[in-house]
C-alpha positions in Angstrom: 6.0 -66.0 -74.3 6.1 -62.4 -73.1 8.0 -59.8 -75.0 10.6 -57.7 -73.1 9.7 -54.5 -75.0 7.2 -53.3 -77.6 8.2 -53.1 -81.2 6.7 -52.3 -84.6 6.9 -54.8 -87.5 7.5 -53.4 -90.9 7.4 -55.9 -93.8 9.1 -54.7 -97.0 9.2 -56.6 -100.2 12.8 -55.4 -100.8 14.0 -56.6 -97.4 16.1 -59.8 -97.5 16.9 -60.3 -93.8 15.5 -59.6 -90.4 16.9 -56.5 -88.7 16.1 -54.5 -85.6 16.3 -50.7 -85.8 16.1 -48.1 -83.0 14.8 -44.9 -84.5 15.7 -41.4 -83.2 12.7 -41.4 -80.8 13.8 -44.7 -79.2 11.1 -46.8 -80.9 12.1 -50.4 -81.8 11.3 -51.4 -85.4 11.7 -54.9 -86.8 12.2 -54.8 -90.6 11.7 -58.1 -92.5 10.6 -59.7 -95.8 6.8 -60.2 -96.1 7.1 -64.0 -96.1 8.6 -64.3 -92.6 5.9 -65.6 -90.1 5.3 -63.7 -86.8 6.6 -66.5 -84.6 10.0 -66.3 -86.3 10.0 -62.5 -85.7 9.2 -63.1 -82.1 12.0 -65.6 -81.7 14.4 -63.2 -83.4 13.4 -60.4 -81.0 13.8 -62.6 -78.0 17.2 -63.7 -79.1 18.4 -60.2 -79.6 16.8 -58.5 -76.6 20.1 -58.0 -74.9 21.4 -56.0 -77.9 18.4 -53.8 -78.0 18.5 -53.1 -74.2 22.2 -52.3 -74.4 21.9 -49.9 -77.3 18.8 -48.2 -75.9 20.7 -47.5 -72.7 23.8 -46.2 -74.4 22.0 -43.7 -76.7 20.5 -40.4 -75.8 17.0 -39.9 -77.3 16.5 -36.3 -76.2 16.1 -33.8 -79.0 19.4 -32.3 -80.1 17.9 -28.9 -81.0 18.4 -26.0 -78.7 16.4 -22.9 -79.9 18.5 -20.5 -77.8 22.0 -20.3 -79.3 23.0 -23.5 -81.1 21.7 -25.7 -83.8 22.7 -29.3 -84.6 22.8 -30.3 -88.3 23.9 -33.8 -89.2 25.4 -34.2 -85.8 27.5 -31.0 -86.0 26.9 -28.1 -83.7 26.6 -24.6 -85.2 26.2 -21.4 -83.2 23.5 -18.9 -84.3 24.6 -15.5 -85.4 22.0 -12.7 -85.3 
């Protein structure tokens, strides 16, 4: 079975469920407990590939920092004063 996109698997002992995260750079990360086998992770990703594609297309992954006159801090835009 081929994967529709590349993703990174992070196994955390404190994780209780499988989840897919899309980080600020647009990378896909699957977070899961350490006892989940890889074939279950693969099935989970295949089942939720439509969600991933939809959310990757709706988000803008370009840097939100403009060095000229404005700065974004926690999503809010601030103008520089010199």
